[in-house]
N, C-alpha and C positions, 0 to 999 in steps of 0.2 A: 267622502269618508268622514263626515262630521262627527259621528259617534265613536270613531277610533282615534281621535286626536290625542288621547291620553296614552296610547300605546306607542312604544318605540318601534322603529323599523325592524329591529331584531325580533320583537314579539310577533309582529305581523307575519314575518317570514316563517316563524316557528309554527304558527297556527294555520297559515295559508288560508285565512278566512276571506270571504268575499267582502268587498267594500259596499257602501251604500249604492243602490242602483236607482237611477231616475229613468223610468220608462219613457219612451218617445210618445208624444201625443198624436203622431201621425196626422197632423193638422192638414198638410197638403193633400195627402191621399184621401182623407175624409171629405175634403172640399170637392175633390173630383167625383167621389161617390155621391155626394149631395147633389151635384149638377145632374146626375143621372137618377136621382130620386131613390138611390140605393137599390135599384132594380135594373139589371143589365140584360140586354138582349143579345142578338147576334151582330156580327160585323160583316157585311156583304156589300159588294158593289161600291166600296169606298165610304160607307156610312153605317151608323148604328140603326138596327131594325129591331123593334120591340113589339111583336104581334101580341094581340090579346088572346085570351082563352088558351093559355099554355100552362102546363105544369111547371112548377118552379123548384129549385133546390137552394138551400140556404148555405151560405159560406160563413163559417164561424171563426173567431179568433182564438188565441191561446187561452183566454179566460172563459171561453164558452159563450161569449157575446156574439150577436149577429153583426156581420160586416155588411152583407148585401144579399141579394137573391139573384140567381141566374135562371133563365128559362130553358125548357127542354124542347128541342126542335122536333117538329113533325115532318112527315115525308115531303109535304109541299114546300116547307122551308128549305130542306136539303136540295130538292130539285131546283129551286130558284137560285140557291147558292152555287150549284154545279153549273148552271147556265152562265151565271155571271163570271165564274172562274174561267170557263172555256173562252168567253169573249176577252177576258183580261189576258189570258195566255197568248192569244193571237197578237195582241198589241205589244206585250212585254217581250215575247220571243223575237219579234221583228226588230227590236231596238238593238243597237250595237252593244258590244260588251262595255265600251267606254261610257255609254249613257246609263247602263245599268249600274256600273261602278259609281257614278256620280250620285245616284239615288241612295246607294248604301252608305256612301261617305256622308251625305247629308243626314242620314239616319244616325250615324255615329255622333255627329255634332248635336243633333236634337237630343239624343240620350244624355249627352253631357249637360245640357241645359236643364233637363228634367230628372236628373239623377235622384234628387231628394224624393220626388213624388213616386218614382218607380220603386225605389228602395223601401219607402214606407209602406206602399201597397203590398209588396212582396212579403214583408215582415208581418203585416196585418193579416194576411191570408195564410200564414205559416208556410210560405214558400220562399225562404231567403235566397238571395242571389247577389253575387258580387258584380256590381255595375261596371267597374273597370274591366273585369274579365269579359263581360258582354260587349262592351265597346271595342275591346281588342278583337273579339271574334268578328264583329261587324266589319272592322277595318281590314282584317285578314281576308275575308271572302270578297270584299270590294276589290281587293287586288286581283283575285282570281277571276272575277267578272271582267276586269280590264284585260287580262291575258288570255281569256278563253279563245277569242278569234285567232290569236297567233299560235298558241301552243296546243289547242285541241280543235283544229278546224274540221275534222271529220266526225266529230261527236255532236249530236243534237239533243235538245232537252226532251224529256219523256212526255211532257204535257201538263196535266193537272195532277199534282201530288197531294195525297191525303196524309197528314201527319197526326197520328193518334197518340196521345200521351196520357198516362194515368197519373193520379195524385201522388203516387209513390215517387215519381221522378222529380228531379230538380228543374227549376225554371231554365237554368243554363242548358241542360241536356236537350230540352225541347228546341231551343234556338240553334243548337248544334246541328240540327236537321233542317230547320226552316231556312236559315241564311244561305247555306250552300245550294239548296234547291232553287231559291230565288236568284242567286248569283249566276246560275247556269241557264236562266231563262225560263224556268218553270213557273206556273201559277201554283199557289199553295192554299189548301183548305185545312185549317188547324182545328183539331178536336181535343181541347185540353180537358183535364180533370176539373172537378168543381173548384178545388182550391186554387188551381192555376188559372182559372178563367178570368178573374178580374185583372191581374197584371198583363195577361195575354191580350185582352181587349184594349188596355191602355196602350200597349206597344203597337197594336194595329192602328190606333188613332195617330200615334206618332209617325207611323209610316206614311200616312196621308200628308202630314206636315212636311215630310221629306219628298213629296211629289211622286209617290208611287202611283202608277195608273190604277184606276178603279177596277176592282175585280181580281187583281193579281194576288191579293192576300185576303182571305176570308176566315172568320172564326165562327164555329158552330158549337154550341154548348148543349149539354143534356146528360142523360144517364149513360149507363155502360153500353147500351145498345146503339148509341148514336154513331160510334166509330164504324161498326159494320154496315149500318144503313147508308152512311156517307160513301163508303167504299163500293157499295153495290150500284151506285149511280154510274151510268155509262160514260160520263164525262171524265171519270177518274182514270188515270193511266198507271198509277203506282201508289202503293200503300206502304208506309213505314210506321212501326210501332215501337214505343219505349214504355216499359213498365214491368210488371211482375211476370214471372214465368207462366203461372196459371192463366192469367188473363190473355197473355200472348198466344198460348196454345189454343184457347177457345176462339180467339179472333182469326187465327190462321185456318182453323178447321171451317169456320163459317165462310171464309173466302175461297175455299176449294171449289173449283169449277167455274168461277166468275171470270177466268182469263185475266187475272190481275197479278202482276208480280208483287210479292209481299216480303218485306225484310223486317226482322225482329231484333230489338236490342233489349235483352232481358237481364240487365245488370243489377236491377233493384234487389232481387232476391239472391244474388250470387254470394257464395261463401268464398272469401279470398284468404290465402295463407299469409300470415305475418311471421316471417322466419327469422329467428335470432340465433346466429352461430356463436360459438365460443370465442371467436376472434372479434366480436362486436364490441362497441362502446356500450356497455350495459345500461348506464344511466340514460344516454341518449335514446337507446332503443325502448326502454320502459316509458320514457316521456312520450315517445312517438306513438306507442300502442295505446297509452291512456288517451292521447289526443284523438287518435283515429277511431277507437272503439266506443268511446263514451260521449262523443259530441251529440248534440241534439238532432241534427239532420245528417245522417250518414249516407254516403253514396253506395256503400257496400257493407256487407256483414263480414267481420273479420274472424279468423281462427288463428290463435297464437300457437306457433310451433317453436319450441325451445330445445337447444341441444342439452343433453343430460348433464354435461360437465358444468354448465352454468345455470342449471334449473333452480337450485336453491337460492342462488344470488338474485335471479330474476323474480322469484316468488316473494322473497323478503322485500325487495324494492317495490313490488306491486302493492304489498300490504301497506307499506309506508305511504306511497303516493295516493292510494285509493281512499285512505282515511280522510274523512271530512268532505269528500265530494258530495254534492247535492244530488237528490233524485232527478232523473232525467225524464222529461215528458214523453209519453208514448203517443203513437199516432191516434189511437182510439181506445175505448174500453175493451173492445174485442182483442186488441193486442195484449192487454194485461192477462187475459185468459191464456193466450198462447205462451206468454212468458212464464206464467206460473206453472203451466203444464210441462214446459221444457226444463225448468229448474227441478221439479219433482221427479221427472224421468231421469235427469242426471244424478240426483241423489240416490235413486234406486239402483243405479249402475255403479255406485261407489264413489261418486265425485264429492269433493269438498268445496265449500264456497268461501270466496273472499268478497265481502261486501262493505260498502262505505257506511251503511247503517241498516237497520231492520226495514224491510219493505212496509209501506203503508198497508193497512188492512184491505183497502179497496181504492179504486180510482186509477186514472191513467198516468200514474207515476211509478217509477221503479228505480232502486239504487243501482249504481254501477256494480256489476257482479262478474267475478271470474270463476269459471267452472274448472277446477283443477282435478287432475287425475282421470280424465276421460280416456277411453279407448278410441282408437281411430275410427272404428265402425259405428261409434255412437251417433245417433240421429242429430244431436246438437252440434256435432263436429262436421257432419256432412251437409246438413241443411240447417245452417245457423238461424235461430229464431229471431224475430224483430226485437228491438229494444236494446238496452245497455248490457247485453250478455256477451261474455268473451270466453269461449271454450279454449282450454289450454292443453296441448299435447306435447309430448317429448319425443326426441329421437336421438340416436347415438352418433351415426356418421353423417357426413355431408350428403352422401348418396341416399341415405335413408330420409334425410330431410327433404330432398327433392321428390322422392317417391311419396312422402307424406303430403307435400304441396300439390302433387298431381292426383291425389285420391279423389278430390272433389269432382262431381260431375260438371261443375262450372269452370270457366276458364277466362274470367274477366281480367283479374289483376293480381299482383303479388307484391309484397314489400319484403326485401331481404336486408339484413343488417349484419355487416362484417367490415373489418378494416383491411381484409385481404382482397385486393382487386381481382386477382386471378380467380378466386373462389366466387366472387360476386358475378363476374362475367360468365363463368361456366354454369353457375346456377341459373342465371337469367336465360341463358340459351336452352337449358334443359327443361325449364318450367313450361308447361303447356297453357300459357295465358297470353292475353293480348298486350298488357302493360306491366312493366316491372320497374319498381322504384328501388334504388340502392341507397340505403341509409336515409330514406325519406318515404313519404306516402302521399297519395291523393293530389299530386302535382299535375296540372294539366296545362296544355297550350294548344291553340288551334292548329299549329303547324305540324303536330304529330298525330298519327292515326290512333284511334281507339277501336280495337277489333276484338269482339267477343269470340271465344272458342267454345266448342261443345254446346252445353245448354245455356250459355250466356248470350247467345245470339248468333245471327248469320249475316250481319252487315258490318260495314266499316264506316265509322264517323270520324271526322276531323282530318286535317291535312289535305293534300291534293288527292290522296286515295279516297277520301270521303266524298269527293265530287262525282265519282263515276257511277254511284248508285242512282244518281238523278240524270244520267245521260245514257244514250245508246248510240252505237255506230250508225252512220247514215245508211249503209246498205243493208243493215240487219232489220228484218221486219219485226214489228212488235207482236207480242202474244195477242191474238184476237180476243176481244171481249165476247163473253158468252154467258149463258145461264147454266147453273149446275144440272148435270144429267142425273137421272134417278139411278144411282150406282150403289150396288151392294159391295161395300168395301171389304167385307169378310170373304166374299166369294170371288173378288177380282183376281184373275190369273190362276184360278183353280180348276178351270174346265179341263176335263180329261182329253188326252190326245185321241184322235181318230185314226185308226189303223185301216189300211187298204190291203187286201190280200190279192196278189197278182193272179190274173186268170190264166196265164200261160207262162212258159219259160222259153226264152230265146237263147240257146247255147252259144250263139255267135256274139252275144252282147252281155258282158258281165258288169253290173253297175258298181261303180267305185264306192268303197266304204271309208268314210273320213272319221277322224278323231278330233276331240277338242284339246285345249292346251291349258292345263291347270298345274301350278306349282313347278313349271319347267318340264312337265311330263305330258306325253300324249296319252289320252285315256278316253274311254267311252263314258257315257252318262251314267251316273250312279244308279238311275232307275233301270238301265239297260235298254231304254226305248230309243228310237231313232226317227228321223223325219226325212222325207224326200226333198232333194234340191232339184228344182225344175228349171229348164230353159224357158225363154219367153213363149216358145211354141208348144210347151207342155211336155217335152221329152225329159225323161229322168236323167239328170247328170250325175247324181251321187246320193248317198244316204249320209246324213250327219247326225250326231248325237242330239237327243232332246233333253237338254240340261234342265236342272231344277234347283230346289233349295239346298240340297246337300252338296251339289257341285259348287254353288256360290259359297257355302260355308267352307269347303275345302280350299277354294281359291283365296278367301279372306285369311284363313289360317296361314297359308303360305306367304301371303303378302305381309302380314304382321311380323313374320319372322325375318323377312329380308328387307323390308322398307327402311327400318332405322339405319342399317348398313349402307343402303343405297343413298340415303340422305347425307350420311357422313362423308361420302365420297366428295372430292372437290368438284366444283362446277366444270373444271377442265376435264376431269376424268369422266363425268357424265356426258360431256360433249363428245369425247372420243368414242364412247359407246354408241351414241346416236349416229355419228359419222360411220361407224362400223355397220349399223343397221341400214343406213342409206347405201353403202357400198354393196352389201349383200342383196339388197333389193335390185340394184342395177345389174348384178350378175344374173338374176332371175327375171330379167325384164321381159323376155319373150314369153315365159311361162305365165307370168302375171297378166300380161296383156291378153293372152289366149283365155285365161280364166275369166277376165272381165268381159271379153267378147262373147264367150259361151253363156255366161250368166245373164248379161243384160241385153245382148243382141246389138251392141254398138258395132260400128265398123272397126276394122283393124287400126286405122289411123286414129280414131277417137280413143280407142282403148290404149294404144301406145302413148298417146298424149297424156292420158290420166296417170299412167305409170311414170312418165317423165316428170309431171308435176309433183307426184308423190315423192320421188327421189329428191327433188329440189326442196320440197316442204320439210322433209326430215333434216336436210342440211341447214335450212333456216333455223329450225329449233335447236340444232346442235350449236350453231353460232350464237344463239341467244343465251345459252346456258350461263356463260360467265360475263354477260353484258348487262343483265337486269339486276339491279341492286337497290338498296335503300340509300340512306344518307344521314347527315348530321346537320339539321337545320339550325339557323341562328335563333337563340332564345332570348327573351327579355330578362329572364331570371339568370342567376349565376349558376354555373355548372354546364354540363353537356348532356345531350340526349341523342340516341340513335334510333333509327327506324329501319327495319329490314323485312323483306318478304320471307316467308317460311312455307314449307310444304303443308298441304292439308292432311295427308296421311294416305288412306285408301280411298280411291275414287271409283265409283261405278259409272260406266259410260254405255248408254243404250244408243247404238249407232243408227244413222238415217239410211233410207234406201238410196238416196241420191249419191252418186259418186262413191260407191262402196269402199274402194281402196283409198282414194284421196281423203275422204272424210275420216277414215280410220287413222291414217298416219298424222293428219292434222291435229286431231284430239289427243292421240297417243303421245305425239311429240310435246304438245303443250303441257301435259300432266307429268310425263316422265322427266322432262328437262329440269323441272323444279324439285325433283326428289320424291314425287309421289309414286305409289304403286297403283296399278290400274287393272280393273276387271272389265273386259270388253264384251259386250253383247252385240254380235254382228246383226246386220239387217236380216229380219225373218224372211224377207222376199229374195234377197240377193246375198246369201252367206258365203258363197264359194270363194270370192277373192280374199275374205278374211281367213278362211280355212287354209288357203294356199299360202297366205302370209305367215302362217305359223312356222313354216320351214325357214323363212327369212329370220324370224325371231330365234329359232334354235341355233342358227349359224352365227348369230351376232354375239357381241360381248355383253348384251343386257343380262344381268344376273337372273337365274331361274326364280320365278315367283314374283318378279316385279311386274310382269305382264301376264295375265291369264285371258284366254279367249274361250267363252262358253256359248255354244250355239243352242238354239231352241226357240220356243215361243216367246215373243216379246213381252206379253203381259205376265206370263208366269215368272220370267226372270226379273222383270221390273218389281214384282211383288216380293221376290226373294231379296233383292238388293235393298228395298225400302225397309224391310223388317229386320235387317241385320244391324245390330247396334254399333259395330266397329267401323262401318262405312261412314266416312265423314261428309261425303258429297256425292250427288248423283247428277250427271249430265244426261238429259233425256231428249231424244227426237222421236216423236210418235204422235199418238192421237190425243184429242182433247180429254178423252176419258182417262188416259194414262196420266196426263198432267194433273187432272183433278184428284186422282188416287194418290199421287205423290204429295200434293199439297196437304191433303188430309192426313196422310199416314206419317210423314216425316216431320212431325212436330215433337214427338217424344219417343226416343231421343231426337234432338233437333239436328237436321242435316241441311247443308247448303245445297240449294237446288238451282239448276240452270235448265229451264224448260223451253222447249220449242215445239210448235205445232207443225208437223211435217207437211200437212196439206197446204199451209200458207207458204212455207219455204220451198216446197216442190214446184211452185208456179214459175220460178225463175230458171228452171231447167238445169239446176246445179251450179249456177254462177256464184252462189254464196261460197262455194268451195273452190271453184276453178279460177275466179277472178277476185281474190280477197283484197280488201284495202288494208293499209297498216292498222287502222282502228279495229278491224275484225281480229287480226292476230293479237293485238294488245288486249282485246276483250278476252280471248282465250287464255292468255297468260294471266290476266288478273283473276279469272275464275279458278286458276290452279294454285293460288297462293292465299295465305292470310298474313296479316301484318303484326309485327311485334315492335313495341316502343320500349326503350330502356333509358331510364333517367339516372344520371350519375352526378350528384351534387358536388360542389367544391366548398372549401371552407369559407 
């Protein structure tokens, strides 16, 4: 600050001007780029590969200068990389957890030695990253690699994992997926955005110095199509994506039908509430929102929600603090157009602006701006635009503040500011988000899960919980790889029912007419149609309703009314209800066994054994109700943090043909025990046991509406579940075409999918259900919950 030596400390604090800034020369990073002639290729089979005759993309720095170029992969490059990764996986997965942990610990030491080079390269490519946080992340997952063989013996790695990350994401968020995948024994193919490519390639080289086997980690660069082309390779077993919502939806639809599990983290475009209550320390809260909303590289877009009693005080402090702030660089010139359009739209809706200075006439710079006086339905408040814009909304009561925070279609994170601990904890519990910070913001640690809700994603990263997306239970078959079928998504499940007119009438035999169970009531299908239930020999056992879209709608409406109350019940109360369900099933043991025998053709002994297992399985889930919980991990920072599982909401379950009663109670118990409401679609081939189970539900203590049973055609009801916006998750057992339809359709609004090809699982003769391992039951439980982290700082 040589130019400011004549000013006193008092004057400097009054003006809050920036001191003289000496930019880094990035000499170490530039020397590394020079060794590669400023042209970076791929990283595969443990070495750099730079083929000729490839298109290139230019990486630019913050001044518009050229940093280097990266090449765009062709199909033959991707195929070679996939083969190398498959060979690397065989070597890496056979190593013990202890040996994998040693490699990751050596990487942490290597990162410490090359901290300056990595930091400079990240800054040069406009992808800043905290190296201490990255080292901490590496050490944390090295610990889990060490413990895997002991604590997760029945879980195996998925295989070759593709990690696709857009330029919108931070460098740290990419490694939050890569490191746990490697720790669990997977091979990884990384597809970073153009800006992230140089530092990603540097870290891949450092992995080799840490003695990672060749082929275990590969980096493929290119345009937006490379991620999909990598995932289409048959060597890939799992795809995970981090980036914007629009790009994530496109990628998920492209992957429909390839038989590949896909997880999405769409936190980049998420609008997160920053809630200031009247009991908050206003000065600290305003400082916090200025820091969160107007920094150069934001993880999320923020929406400021202020209680009306302190609104004027907050606005006056914002005006004071925002004065003199410099313009913030935007991501690109196109972002400037979006920002200008958002500001004009807000002004037309009656908003007023608080700005640090007038915006430049053009260019990728914009001053920090607060949009005051917006209505909650405003597009700027729901879908916060990029750049240094902060929509400001007001609310009256605490309950209204929670409702305002839950209006967003996203559910990534929230920051709440209050000195009232009871209010803080109650608000944190009520907000439908994955992370909540009390009197703080944007604090992360590898030990806590980061779980998106609704349109913010369908995967969990971080903590022990983030490991399971890269694992599968040993007895569980993987979804078979396939090629997309020629499927008319608009016509899926819309084929009209075929009616058969009986040729004669036998007065000695009157066919049974059954009902479905919606909202606690027995009813016929809304369409009035029915279907025949046939025995294995072709004899007609009964007629059941042919349910459709309106029946699903009625079931969801009933579930939405009762599910919050069911969730508020204590785990012990939910356990008693499930024990009651188990007891009533035991009372009807003979009738249920007869139903299974008549429907499936099993012997009396086999049918009775299935009922016995079903009774035991319900008791298992009742016992688990108050046994599964989160925790309070030790943190390197001051303060405390909590992680806890929460219910998904309304879950649609399309049941398999195998073990029609046992599979029903297994999935029902997993979902209901955690506070979810369930809409069950029984097997189209064997619906009778589920229909008879309705009488058990009626006699139990399960509240009406928590469980609905809708019979009918599998494809038609799958289509109705997929297109209902209030259903948060779908568990599906069926055809590959059904899996393809769900992957394509459940992108907007985003749903959590648990997909199974029944043809593959049916080969074991129902052992998946009758002889479950502990890992299978844990998988069911983990599919029934989402995770919430709450940060509570101390002084």
